[in-house]
C-alpha positions in Angstrom: 16.6 -1.7 11.7 16.5 -5.2 13.1 13.4 -4.3 15.1 11.7 -3.2 11.9 12.5 -6.5 10.2 11.3 -8.5 13.2 8.0 -6.5 13.4 7.4 -7.1 9.6 7.6 -10.8 10.1 5.4 -10.6 13.1 2.8 -8.7 11.2 2.6 -11.4 8.7 1.8 -14.1 11.4 -0.3 -11.9 13.7 -4.0 -12.4 13.7 -6.0 -10.0 11.8 -7.7 -7.9 14.6 -9.4 -4.6 14.1 -6.6 -2.8 15.8 -4.0 -3.7 13.3 -5.8 -2.2 10.3 -6.7 0.8 12.4 -3.0 1.2 13.5 -1.9 0.9 9.8 -4.5 3.6 8.8 -3.2 5.9 11.5 0.3 5.4 10.3 -0.7 6.2 6.8 -2.5 9.4 7.8 0.5 10.5 9.9 2.8 9.8 7.0 0.6 11.7 4.6 0.6 14.7 6.9 4.3 14.6 7.3 4.8 14.3 3.5 2.4 17.2 2.9 0.3 15.2 0.5 -3.5 15.6 0.8 -5.6 12.5 1.0 -7.5 13.2 -2.1 -4.2 13.2 -4.2 -3.2 9.9 -2.6 -6.5 8.3 -3.3 -6.4 9.5 -6.9 -2.8 8.1 -7.3 -3.9 4.8 -5.8 -6.8 4.5 -8.2 -4.6 5.3 -11.2 -1.9 2.8 -10.1 -4.7 0.2 -9.8 -6.0 1.1 -13.2 -2.7 0.8 -14.9 -1.6 -2.4 -13.2 -5.0 -4.0 -13.8 -4.3 -3.8 -17.5 -1.6 -6.3 -17.2 -2.3 -8.2 -14.1 -5.4 -9.5 -12.3 -4.8 -8.2 -8.7 -6.6 -8.7 -5.5 -7.7 -5.1 -4.6 -9.2 -6.3 -1.3 -5.7 -7.4 0.0 -3.8 -4.4 -1.5 -1.6 -2.3 0.8 -0.7 1.2 -0.2 1.3 3.4 2.1 3.5 6.5 2.2 6.2 6.4 4.7 8.3 9.3 5.8 11.4 9.9 8.0 13.7 13.0 8.3 15.4 12.5 5.0 13.2 10.6 2.6 9.5 9.8 1.8 8.6 6.7 0.0 5.5 5.2 -1.6 4.8 1.5 -1.3 2.2 -0.5 -3.1 1.7 -4.2 -2.3 -0.5 -5.6 -5.0 -1.3 -9.3 -4.6 -1.3 -10.8 -8.1 -4.0 -13.4 -8.8 -2.8 -14.1 -12.5 -1.0 -12.5 -15.3 -3.2 -11.4 -18.2 -2.0 -12.9 -21.5 -3.7 -10.3 -23.6 -3.5 -7.0 -21.8 -6.3 -4.5 -22.4 -5.4 -1.3 -24.3 -7.7 1.0 -22.3 
């Protein structure tokens, strides 16, 4: 567990090289495979989450992180959506 915490902090300060996004994409694909969720469904969920959150917040979609993690007992969905600003009058679409 401590190793995971340290690697999280290191990933925040590590330079953004092409291998890091590639490694994260590979982890995401493996987690999807283990969870038994097809990529089309994940993409649709991601788009719907962005659509709903965007009604209330201005988010930075380019910096967004969306992942499914799986271990022996549990599968979790994580969405990290950087907020630019809170919308004062949310849209009703």
